[in-house]
MOPAC internal coordinates of N, CA, C and O (Angstrom, degrees):
PM7 1SCF
backbone

  N    0.0000 0     0.00 0     0.00 0    0    0    0
  C    1.4497 1     0.00 0     0.00 0    1    0    0
  C    1.5218 1   111.12 1     0.00 0    2    1    0
  O    1.2310 1   120.36 1   144.05 1    3    2    1
  N    1.3209 1   116.91 1   -35.95 1    3    2    1
  C    1.4658 1   120.19 1  -178.35 1    5    3    2
  C    1.5244 1   111.13 1   -60.11 1    6    5    3
  O    1.2310 1   120.21 1   143.16 1    7    6    5
  N    1.3142 1   117.21 1   -36.84 1    7    6    5
  C    1.4626 1   119.06 1  -178.07 1    9    7    6
  C    1.5264 1   112.41 1   -67.86 1   10    9    7
  O    1.2310 1   120.06 1   161.22 1   11   10    9
  N    1.3270 1   117.50 1   -18.78 1   11   10    9
  C    1.4645 1   120.91 1   175.27 1   13   11   10
  C    1.5298 1   111.06 1   -84.20 1   14   13   11
  O    1.2310 1   120.47 1   175.75 1   15   14   13
  N    1.3128 1   116.70 1    -4.25 1   15   14   13
  C    1.4622 1   124.99 1   178.88 1   17   15   14
  C    1.5293 1   112.96 1    61.19 1   18   17   15
  O    1.2310 1   120.59 1  -143.79 1   19   18   17
  N    1.3244 1   116.49 1    36.21 1   19   18   17
  C    1.4570 1   119.91 1   173.14 1   21   19   18
  C    1.5217 1   108.25 1   -75.12 1   22   21   19
  O    1.2310 1   120.29 1   -40.45 1   23   22   21
  N    1.3247 1   117.06 1   139.55 1   23   22   21
  C    1.4615 1   121.38 1  -179.86 1   25   23   22
  C    1.5141 1   112.87 1   -96.50 1   26   25   23
  O    1.2310 1   120.17 1   149.82 1   27   26   25
  N    1.3163 1   117.29 1   -30.18 1   27   26   25
  C    1.4604 1   122.42 1  -179.00 1   29   27   26
  C    1.5163 1   108.74 1  -127.29 1   30   29   27
  O    1.2310 1   120.67 1   -63.56 1   31   30   29
  N    1.3346 1   116.32 1   116.44 1   31   30   29
  C    1.4591 1   120.13 1  -179.14 1   33   31   30
  C    1.5223 1   108.66 1  -132.53 1   34   33   31
  O    1.2310 1   121.16 1   -50.90 1   35   34   33
  N    1.3152 1   115.39 1   129.10 1   35   34   33
  C    1.4517 1   122.24 1   175.42 1   37   35   34
  C    1.5185 1   107.44 1  -110.69 1   38   37   35
  O    1.2310 1   120.89 1   -62.51 1   39   38   37
  N    1.3311 1   115.91 1   117.49 1   39   38   37
  C    1.4577 1   121.20 1   176.24 1   41   39   38
  C    1.5193 1   106.86 1   -98.46 1   42   41   39
  O    1.2310 1   120.44 1   -56.49 1   43   42   41
  N    1.3223 1   116.77 1   123.51 1   43   42   41
  C    1.4563 1   121.47 1   178.55 1   45   43   42
  C    1.5137 1   109.21 1  -109.37 1   46   45   43
  O    1.2310 1   121.14 1   -40.17 1   47   46   45
  N    1.3298 1   115.42 1   139.83 1   47   46   45
  C    1.4507 1   121.23 1   177.75 1   49   47   46
  C    1.5176 1   108.87 1  -133.14 1   50   49   47
  O    1.2310 1   120.88 1   -33.17 1   51   50   49
  N    1.3202 1   115.92 1   146.83 1   51   50   49
  C    1.4596 1   119.18 1   176.56 1   53   51   50
  C    1.5249 1   110.65 1   -90.96 1   54   53   51
  O    1.2310 1   120.30 1  -168.38 1   55   54   53
  N    1.3214 1   117.04 1    11.62 1   55   54   53
  C    1.4630 1   122.19 1   176.51 1   57   55   54
  C    1.5260 1   109.01 1  -108.13 1   58   57   55
  O    1.2310 1   120.75 1   -72.82 1   59   58   57
  N    1.3285 1   116.17 1   107.18 1   59   58   57
  C    1.4577 1   120.70 1   179.52 1   61   59   58
  C    1.5255 1   110.65 1   -62.30 1   62   61   59
  O    1.2310 1   120.51 1   139.96 1   63   62   61
  N    1.3366 1   116.63 1   -40.04 1   63   62   61
  C    1.4727 1   120.61 1   178.55 1   65   63   62
  C    1.5224 1   110.91 1   -60.48 1   66   65   63
  O    1.2310 1   120.18 1   135.28 1   67   66   65
  N    1.3177 1   117.26 1   -44.72 1   67   66   65
  C    1.4611 1   120.94 1  -179.65 1   69   67   66
  C    1.5246 1   110.97 1   -62.47 1   70   69   67
  O    1.2310 1   120.19 1   134.70 1   71   70   69
  N    1.3234 1   117.24 1   -45.30 1   71   70   69
  C    1.4666 1   120.51 1   179.04 1   73   71   70
  C    1.5255 1   110.38 1   -59.18 1   74   73   71
  O    1.2310 1   120.42 1   136.73 1   75   74   73
  N    1.3223 1   116.80 1   -43.27 1   75   74   73
  C    1.4677 1   120.38 1   179.78 1   77   75   74
  C    1.5240 1   111.59 1   -66.48 1   78   77   75
  O    1.2310 1   120.08 1   141.29 1   79   78   77
  N    1.3287 1   117.45 1   -38.71 1   79   78   77
  C    1.4639 1   120.30 1   178.85 1   81   79   78
  C    1.5267 1   110.63 1   -65.09 1   82   81   79
  O    1.2310 1   120.32 1   135.20 1   83   82   81
  N    1.3208 1   117.00 1   -44.80 1   83   82   81
  C    1.4662 1   120.92 1  -179.81 1   85   83   82
  C    1.5273 1   110.62 1   -64.20 1   86   85   83
  O    1.2310 1   120.36 1   141.99 1   87   86   85
  N    1.3302 1   116.92 1   -38.01 1   87   86   85
  C    1.4604 1   121.42 1  -178.29 1   89   87   86
  C    1.5274 1   113.20 1   -83.96 1   90   89   87
  O    1.2310 1   120.31 1   178.80 1   91   90   89
  N    1.3371 1   117.00 1    -1.20 1   91   90   89
  C    1.4594 1   120.86 1   175.28 1   93   91   90
  C    1.5100 1   115.79 1    79.52 1   94   93   91
  O    1.2310 1   120.08 1  -163.52 1   95   94   93
  N    1.3321 1   117.45 1    16.48 1   95   94   93
  C    1.4628 1   119.59 1   179.70 1   97   95   94
  C    1.5232 1   112.54 1  -101.73 1   98   97   95
  O    1.2310 1   120.45 1  -179.53 1   99   98   97
  N    1.3160 1   116.74 1     0.47 1   99   98   97
  C    1.4656 1   121.77 1   176.21 1  101   99   98
  C    1.5222 1   108.39 1  -142.81 1  102  101   99
  O    1.2310 1   121.37 1   -35.51 1  103  102  101
  N    1.3233 1   114.98 1   144.49 1  103  102  101
  C    1.4631 1   120.06 1  -179.54 1  105  103  102
  C    1.5314 1   110.23 1   -64.41 1  106  105  103
  O    1.2310 1   121.28 1   -42.96 1  107  106  105
  N    1.3251 1   115.16 1   137.04 1  107  106  105
  C    1.4660 1   120.96 1  -179.49 1  109  107  106
  C    1.5198 1   109.25 1   -75.39 1  110  109  107
  O    1.2310 1   120.75 1   -45.86 1  111  110  109
  N    1.3124 1   116.17 1   134.14 1  111  110  109
  C    1.4573 1   120.88 1   177.40 1  113  111  110
  C    1.5257 1   108.79 1   -65.05 1  114  113  111
  O    1.2310 1   119.95 1   -43.44 1  115  114  113
  N    1.3304 1   117.71 1   136.56 1  115  114  113
  C    1.4705 1   120.65 1  -178.24 1  117  115  114
  C    1.5317 1   113.61 1   -52.49 1  118  117  115
  O    1.2310 1   120.43 1   142.07 1  119  118  117
  N    1.3097 1   116.78 1   -37.93 1  119  118  117
  C    1.4644 1   120.51 1  -178.41 1  121  119  118
  C    1.5354 1   112.08 1   -65.09 1  122  121  119
  O    1.2310 1   120.38 1   153.54 1  123  122  121
  N    1.3279 1   116.88 1   -26.46 1  123  122  121
  C    1.4625 1   121.35 1  -177.68 1  125  123  122
  C    1.5254 1   113.53 1   -93.92 1  126  125  123
  O    1.2310 1   119.83 1   173.62 1  127  126  125
  N    1.3326 1   117.93 1    -6.38 1  127  126  125
  C    1.4645 1   120.97 1  -176.05 1  129  127  126
  C    1.5270 1   114.61 1   -51.66 1  130  129  127
  O    1.2310 1   118.71 1   133.94 1  131  130  129
  N    1.3390 1   120.06 1   -46.06 1  131  130  129
  C    1.4700 1   118.89 1  -178.95 1  133  131  130
  C    1.5312 1   113.59 1   -57.74 1  134  133  131
  O    1.2310 1   120.60 1   142.46 1  135  134  133
  N    1.3112 1   116.45 1   -37.54 1  135  134  133
  C    1.4691 1   120.55 1   179.92 1  137  135  134
  C    1.5276 1   110.31 1   -80.18 1  138  137  135
  O    1.2310 1   120.72 1   136.23 1  139  138  137
  N    1.3190 1   116.23 1   -43.77 1  139  138  137
  C    1.4605 1   120.79 1  -176.02 1  141  139  138
  C    1.5225 1   112.35 1   -65.37 1  142  141  139
  O    1.2310 1   119.84 1   153.63 1  143  142  141
  N    1.3135 1   117.91 1   -26.37 1  143  142  141
  C    1.4664 1   120.54 1   177.80 1  145  143  142
  C    1.5236 1   111.80 1   -65.90 1  146  145  143
  O    1.2310 1   120.06 1   153.89 1  147  146  145
  N    1.3182 1   117.49 1   -26.11 1  147  146  145
  C    1.4684 1   121.77 1  -176.95 1  149  147  146
  C    1.5316 1   112.79 1   -86.10 1  150  149  147
  O    1.2310 1   120.29 1   156.67 1  151  150  149
  N    1.3154 1   117.04 1   -23.33 1  151  150  149
  C    1.4653 1   120.57 1  -173.68 1  153  151  150
  C    1.5283 1   112.99 1   -64.19 1  154  153  151
  O    1.2310 1   118.62 1   130.51 1  155  154  153
  N    1.3400 1   120.23 1   -49.49 1  155  154  153
  C    1.4778 1   118.45 1   179.76 1  157  155  154
  C    1.5294 1   112.98 1   -58.67 1  158  157  155
  O    1.2310 1   120.17 1   142.52 1  159  158  157
  N    1.3108 1   117.28 1   -37.48 1  159  158  157
  C    1.4676 1   120.69 1   178.19 1  161  159  158
  C    1.5298 1   110.53 1   -63.12 1  162  161  159
  O    1.2310 1   120.77 1   137.99 1  163  162  161
  N    1.3139 1   116.13 1   -42.01 1  163  162  161
  C    1.4672 1   120.27 1   179.54 1  165  163  162
  C    1.5297 1   110.83 1   -66.93 1  166  165  163
  O    1.2310 1   120.27 1   139.83 1  167  166  165
  N    1.3298 1   117.10 1   -40.17 1  167  166  165
  C    1.4668 1   120.47 1  -179.25 1  169  167  166
  C    1.5255 1   112.04 1   -66.37 1  170  169  167
  O    1.2310 1   120.35 1   148.60 1  171  170  169
  N    1.3317 1   116.93 1   -31.40 1  171  170  169
  C    1.4680 1   120.65 1   179.46 1  173  171  170
  C    1.5251 1   112.74 1   -65.53 1  174  173  171
  O    1.2310 1   120.06 1   162.09 1  175  174  173
  N    1.3131 1   117.49 1   -17.91 1  175  174  173
  C    1.4620 1   121.15 1   179.85 1  177  175  174
  C    1.5276 1   112.45 1   -81.61 1  178  177  175
  O    1.2310 1   120.58 1   172.97 1  179  178  177
  N    1.3151 1   116.50 1    -7.03 1  179  178  177
  C    1.4654 1   122.09 1   178.49 1  181  179  178
  C    1.5292 1   106.97 1  -111.03 1  182  181  179
  O    1.2310 1   119.48 1   -57.16 1  183  182  181
  N    1.3357 1   118.59 1   122.84 1  183  182  181
  C    1.4660 1   120.88 1  -175.54 1  185  183  182
  C    1.5333 1   114.41 1   -50.96 1  186  185  183
  O    1.2310 1   120.05 1   135.23 1  187  186  185
  N    1.3069 1   117.51 1   -44.77 1  187  186  185
  C    1.4663 1   121.09 1  -179.84 1  189  187  186
  C    1.5241 1   108.04 1  -132.58 1  190  189  187
  O    1.2310 1   120.96 1   -82.02 1  191  190  189
  N    1.3203 1   115.78 1    97.98 1  191  190  189
  C    1.4692 1   120.73 1  -179.81 1  193  191  190
  C    1.5165 1   108.58 1  -123.91 1  194  193  191
  O    1.2310 1   121.25 1   -39.05 1  195  194  193
  N    1.3233 1   115.21 1   140.95 1  195  194  193
  C    1.4561 1   120.83 1  -179.78 1  197  195  194
  C    1.5232 1   108.86 1  -139.36 1  198  197  195
  O    1.2310 1   121.15 1   -38.55 1  199  198  197
  N    1.3357 1   115.40 1   141.45 1  199  198  197
  C    1.4617 1   121.44 1   174.66 1  201  199  198
  C    1.5171 1   106.06 1  -113.62 1  202  201  199
  O    1.2310 1   120.99 1   -56.09 1  203  202  201
  N    1.3318 1   115.71 1   123.91 1  203  202  201
  C    1.4576 1   120.74 1  -173.61 1  205  203  202
  C    1.5237 1   110.77 1  -134.56 1  206  205  203
  O    1.2310 1   121.06 1   -34.41 1  207  206  205
  N    1.3308 1   115.59 1   145.59 1  207  206  205
  C    1.4666 1   121.55 1   174.12 1  209  207  206
  C    1.5213 1   108.84 1   -78.93 1  210  209  207
  O    1.2310 1   121.30 1   -43.61 1  211  210  209
  N    1.3238 1   115.12 1   136.39 1  211  210  209
  C    1.4614 1   121.50 1   174.72 1  213  211  210
  C    1.5177 1   106.49 1  -145.59 1  214  213  211
  O    1.2310 1   120.02 1   -58.83 1  215  214  213
  N    1.3004 1   117.56 1   121.17 1  215  214  213
  C    1.4641 1   120.27 1  -173.64 1  217  215  214
  C    1.5216 1   112.21 1   -59.87 1  218  217  215
  O    1.2310 1   121.07 1   -33.36 1  219  218  217
  N    1.3124 1   115.56 1   146.64 1  219  218  217
  C    1.4665 1   121.35 1  -179.39 1  221  219  218
  C    1.5242 1   110.79 1   -58.99 1  222  221  219
  O    1.2310 1   120.63 1   139.21 1  223  222  221
  N    1.3107 1   116.40 1   -40.79 1  223  222  221
  C    1.4590 1   120.26 1   180.00 1  225  223  222
  C    1.5153 1   112.88 1   -65.78 1  226  225  223
  O    1.2310 1   120.40 1   154.75 1  227  226  225
  N    1.3255 1   116.84 1   -25.25 1  227  226  225
  C    1.4527 1   121.46 1  -179.40 1  229  227  226
  C    1.5080 1   113.63 1   -88.61 1  230  229  227
  O    1.2310 1   120.36 1   174.73 1  231  230  229
  N    1.3237 1   116.91 1    -5.27 1  231  230  229
  C    1.4604 1   119.31 1  -179.84 1  233  231  230
  C    1.5185 1   109.60 1  -139.56 1  234  233  231
  O    1.2310 1   121.35 1  -104.37 1  235  234  233
  N    1.2955 1   115.03 1    75.63 1  235  234  233
  C    1.4612 1   120.42 1  -177.93 1  237  235  234
  C    1.5232 1   111.86 1   -67.83 1  238  237  235
  O    1.2310 1   120.30 1   156.29 1  239  238  237
  N    1.3269 1   117.03 1   -23.71 1  239  238  237
  C    1.4636 1   120.31 1   178.51 1  241  239  238
  C    1.5228 1   109.83 1   -64.08 1  242  241  239
  O    1.2310 1   120.43 1   129.42 1  243  242  241
  N    1.3330 1   116.79 1   -50.58 1  243  242  241
  C    1.4692 1   120.21 1   179.86 1  245  243  242
  C    1.5207 1   110.64 1   -62.50 1  246  245  243
  O    1.2310 1   120.47 1   140.73 1  247  246  245
  N    1.3199 1   116.71 1   -39.27 1  247  246  245
  C    1.4594 1   120.57 1   179.00 1  249  247  246
  C    1.5259 1   110.51 1   -62.68 1  250  249  247
  O    1.2310 1   120.22 1   138.78 1  251  250  249
  N    1.3288 1   117.19 1   -41.22 1  251  250  249
  C    1.4707 1   120.89 1   179.50 1  253  251  250
  C    1.5284 1   111.05 1   -66.85 1  254  253  251
  O    1.2310 1   120.32 1   138.91 1  255  254  253
  N    1.3434 1   116.99 1   -41.09 1  255  254  253
  C    1.4622 1   120.43 1   178.13 1  257  255  254
  C    1.5229 1   109.99 1   -61.60 1  258  257  255
  O    1.2310 1   120.51 1   137.36 1  259  258  257
  N    1.3292 1   116.62 1   -42.64 1  259  258  257
  C    1.4659 1   120.04 1   179.01 1  261  259  258
  C    1.5223 1   110.58 1   -61.36 1  262  261  259
  O    1.2310 1   120.42 1   135.31 1  263  262  261
  N    1.3268 1   116.79 1   -44.69 1  263  262  261
  C    1.4655 1   119.96 1   179.45 1  265  263  262
  C    1.5257 1   111.47 1   -64.22 1  266  265  263
  O    1.2310 1   120.27 1   138.33 1  267  266  265
  N    1.3277 1   117.09 1   -41.67 1  267  266  265
  C    1.4618 1   120.55 1   179.05 1  269  267  266
  C    1.5227 1   110.87 1   -64.16 1  270  269  267
  O    1.2310 1   120.40 1   139.22 1  271  270  269
  N    1.3221 1   116.84 1   -40.78 1  271  270  269
  C    1.4672 1   121.01 1  -179.01 1  273  271  270
  C    1.5190 1   111.51 1   -62.48 1  274  273  271
  O    1.2310 1   120.40 1   143.64 1  275  274  273
  N    1.3192 1   116.83 1   -36.36 1  275  274  273
  C    1.4632 1   121.37 1   179.82 1  277  275  274
  C    1.5226 1   110.59 1   -64.45 1  278  277  275
  O    1.2310 1   120.22 1   149.28 1  279  278  277
  N    1.3245 1   117.19 1   -30.72 1  279  278  277
  C    1.4658 1   119.68 1  -176.76 1  281  279  278
  C    1.5259 1   112.83 1   -77.94 1  282  281  279
  O    1.2310 1   120.13 1   163.16 1  283  282  281
  N    1.3371 1   117.35 1   -16.84 1  283  282  281
  C    1.4598 1   119.82 1   178.61 1  285  283  282
  C    1.5202 1   110.26 1   -73.45 1  286  285  283
  O    1.2310 1   120.11 1   -32.26 1  287  286  285
  N    1.3195 1   117.39 1   147.74 1  287  286  285
  C    1.4597 1   122.78 1  -179.22 1  289  287  286
  C    1.5236 1   110.63 1   -66.60 1  290  289  287
  O    1.2310 1   119.90 1   139.70 1  291  290  289
  N    1.3066 1   117.80 1   -40.30 1  291  290  289
  C    1.4640 1   120.99 1  -175.80 1  293  291  290
  C    1.5261 1   110.83 1   -84.72 1  294  293  291
  O    1.2310 1   121.02 1   -26.81 1  295  294  293
  N    1.3214 1   115.65 1   153.19 1  295  294  293
  C    1.4568 1   121.52 1   177.63 1  297  295  294
  C    1.5195 1   111.90 1   -93.74 1  298  297  295
  O    1.2310 1   120.36 1  -169.83 1  299  298  297
  N    1.3139 1   116.92 1    10.17 1  299  298  297
  C    1.4573 1   121.03 1  -177.18 1  301  299  298
  C    1.5266 1   109.11 1   -66.61 1  302  301  299
  O    1.2310 1   120.00 1   -51.59 1  303  302  301
  N    1.3529 1   117.60 1   128.41 1  303  302  301
  C    1.4658 1   119.53 1   177.99 1  305  303  302
  C    1.5227 1   110.74 1   -60.69 1  306  305  303
  O    1.2310 1   121.03 1   -32.85 1  307  306  305
  N    1.3143 1   115.63 1   147.15 1  307  306  305
  C    1.4579 1   120.82 1  -178.71 1  309  307  306
  C    1.5215 1   109.69 1  -105.36 1  310  309  307
  O    1.2310 1   120.02 1   -41.09 1  311  310  309
  N    1.3079 1   117.56 1   138.91 1  311  310  309
  C    1.4516 1   122.85 1   173.64 1  313  311  310
  C    1.5194 1   106.65 1  -125.96 1  314  313  311
  O    1.2310 1   120.88 1   -62.18 1  315  314  313
  N    1.3314 1   115.92 1   117.82 1  315  314  313
  C    1.4535 1   120.03 1  -178.56 1  317  315  314
  C    1.5221 1   109.33 1   -99.15 1  318  317  315
  O    1.2310 1   119.81 1   -72.70 1  319  318  317
  N    1.3271 1   117.97 1   107.30 1  319  318  317
  C    1.4592 1   120.65 1   175.42 1  321  319  318
  C    1.5261 1   110.07 1   -85.39 1  322  321  319
  O    1.2310 1   120.42 1   158.47 1  323  322  321
  N    1.3137 1   116.80 1   -21.53 1  323  322  321
  C    1.4575 1   123.35 1   172.86 1  325  323  322
  C    1.5204 1   107.25 1  -123.03 1  326  325  323
  O    1.2310 1   120.84 1   -37.37 1  327  326  325
  N    1.3119 1   116.00 1   142.63 1  327  326  325
  C    1.4608 1   119.60 1  -178.95 1  329  327  326
  C    1.5204 1   109.21 1   -72.41 1  330  329  327
  O    1.2310 1   119.80 1   -57.92 1  331  330  329
  N    1.3504 1   117.98 1   122.08 1  331  330  329
  C    1.4629 1   120.28 1   177.60 1  333  331  330
  C    1.5310 1   110.55 1   -63.59 1  334  333  331
  O    1.2310 1   120.71 1   -28.16 1  335  334  333
  N    1.3191 1   116.25 1   151.84 1  335  334  333
  C    1.4657 1   120.85 1  -179.40 1  337  335  334
  C    1.5198 1   112.05 1   -55.47 1  338  337  335
  O    1.2310 1   120.53 1   141.27 1  339  338  337
  N    1.3513 1   116.59 1   -38.73 1  339  338  337
  C    1.4585 1   119.78 1  -177.03 1  341  339  338
  C    1.5239 1   112.25 1   -68.08 1  342  341  339
  O    1.2310 1   120.30 1   167.80 1  343  342  341
  N    1.3464 1   117.03 1   -12.20 1  343  342  341
  C    1.4583 1   120.10 1  -175.39 1  345  343  342
  C    1.5303 1   113.39 1  -108.46 1  346  345  343
  O    1.2310 1   120.22 1   165.88 1  347  346  345
  N    1.3349 1   117.19 1   -14.12 1  347  346  345
  C    1.4647 1   120.32 1  -174.98 1  349  347  346
  C    1.5272 1   112.60 1   -57.69 1  350  349  347
  O    1.2310 1   120.30 1   137.21 1  351  350  349
  N    1.3245 1   117.03 1   -42.79 1  351  350  349
  C    1.4661 1   119.96 1   180.00 1  353  351  350
  C    1.5193 1   110.69 1   -60.85 1  354  353  351
  O    1.2310 1   120.16 1   136.66 1  355  354  353
  N    1.3350 1   117.29 1   -43.34 1  355  354  353
  C    1.4606 1   121.00 1  -177.88 1  357  355  354
  C    1.5262 1   111.63 1   -66.69 1  358  357  355
  O    1.2310 1   120.30 1   142.57 1  359  358  357
  N    1.3312 1   117.03 1   -37.43 1  359  358  357
  C    1.4695 1   120.99 1   177.62 1  361  359  358
  C    1.5258 1   109.68 1   -61.43 1  362  361  359
  O    1.2310 1   120.28 1   132.37 1  363  362  361
  N    1.3167 1   117.08 1   -47.63 1  363  362  361
  C    1.4617 1   120.81 1  -179.85 1  365  363  362
  C    1.5222 1   111.15 1   -64.89 1  366  365  363
  O    1.2310 1   120.24 1   141.38 1  367  366  365
  N    1.3174 1   117.14 1   -38.62 1  367  366  365
  C    1.4576 1   121.24 1   178.50 1  369  367  366
  C    1.5284 1   110.81 1   -63.09 1  370  369  367
  O    1.2310 1   120.31 1   133.81 1  371  370  369
  N    1.3327 1   117.02 1   -46.19 1  371  370  369
  C    1.4661 1   120.77 1   177.70 1  373  371  370
  C    1.5280 1   110.63 1   -62.37 1  374  373  371
  O    1.2310 1   120.52 1   138.86 1  375  374  373
  N    1.3193 1   116.62 1   -41.14 1  375  374  373
  C    1.4610 1   120.89 1  -178.61 1  377  375  374
  C    1.5309 1   110.55 1   -62.59 1  378  377  375
  O    1.2310 1   120.44 1   139.15 1  379  378  377
  N    1.3382 1   116.77 1   -40.85 1  379  378  377
  C    1.4595 1   120.41 1   179.72 1  381  379  378
  C    1.5227 1   111.04 1   -66.79 1  382  381  379
  O    1.2310 1   120.50 1   140.71 1  383  382  381
  N    1.3365 1   116.65 1   -39.29 1  383  382  381
  C    1.4592 1   120.44 1  -178.13 1  385  383  382
  C    1.5226 1   113.26 1   -76.47 1  386  385  383
  O    1.2310 1   120.33 1   140.47 1  387  386  385
  N    1.3240 1   116.98 1   -39.53 1  387  386  385
  C    1.4609 1   120.46 1  -170.29 1  389  387  386
  C    1.5162 1   114.28 1  -117.50 1  390  389  387
  O    1.2310 1   119.42 1   178.43 1  391  390  389
  N    1.2990 1   118.72 1    -1.57 1  391  390  389
  C    1.4574 1   121.89 1   177.74 1  393  391  390
  C    1.5075 1   112.83 1    61.17 1  394  393  391
  O    1.2310 1   120.67 1    42.39 1  395  394  393
  N    1.3023 1   116.33 1  -137.61 1  395  394  393
  C    1.4617 1   121.86 1  -175.31 1  397  395  394
  C    1.5222 1   112.81 1   -77.39 1  398  397  395
  O    1.2310 1   118.96 1   176.13 1  399  398  397
  N    1.3335 1   119.59 1    -3.87 1  399  398  397
  C    1.4641 1   121.57 1   177.41 1  401  399  398
  C    1.5139 1   111.42 1   -68.63 1  402  401  399
  O    1.2310 1   120.04 1   158.48 1  403  402  401
  N    1.3125 1   117.53 1   -21.52 1  403  402  401
  C    1.4586 1   121.65 1  -176.70 1  405  403  402
  C    1.5084 1   108.99 1   -70.29 1  406  405  403
  O    1.2310 1   121.13 1   -47.37 1  407  406  405
  N    1.3740 1   115.45 1   132.63 1  407  406  405
  C    1.4624 1   120.65 1  -177.15 1  409  407  406
  C    1.4783 1   113.64 1   -85.27 1  410  409  407
  O    1.2310 1   120.10 1   180.00 1  411  410  409

């Protein structure tokens, strides 16, 4: 994200434990230590970055993106700067249900 020069980034996860571990309010599981050690360093490269819990049911857009990404052959992470046609309906649906809470 830093290479895109974004100044404000909100990372949402449907894992409450993960959000707490990243934010330092819960002990990191030993198995995740190698990955978790890199996250704070990466977040420091973004002027305003936040990791927040958001329930899967409350963010159907993120859930749909995750499902779509799994179906692709490549493991390359996807970054959508424009909303794909297949996702526009879900974005509007989430917005109507949850208003500005939707990330």
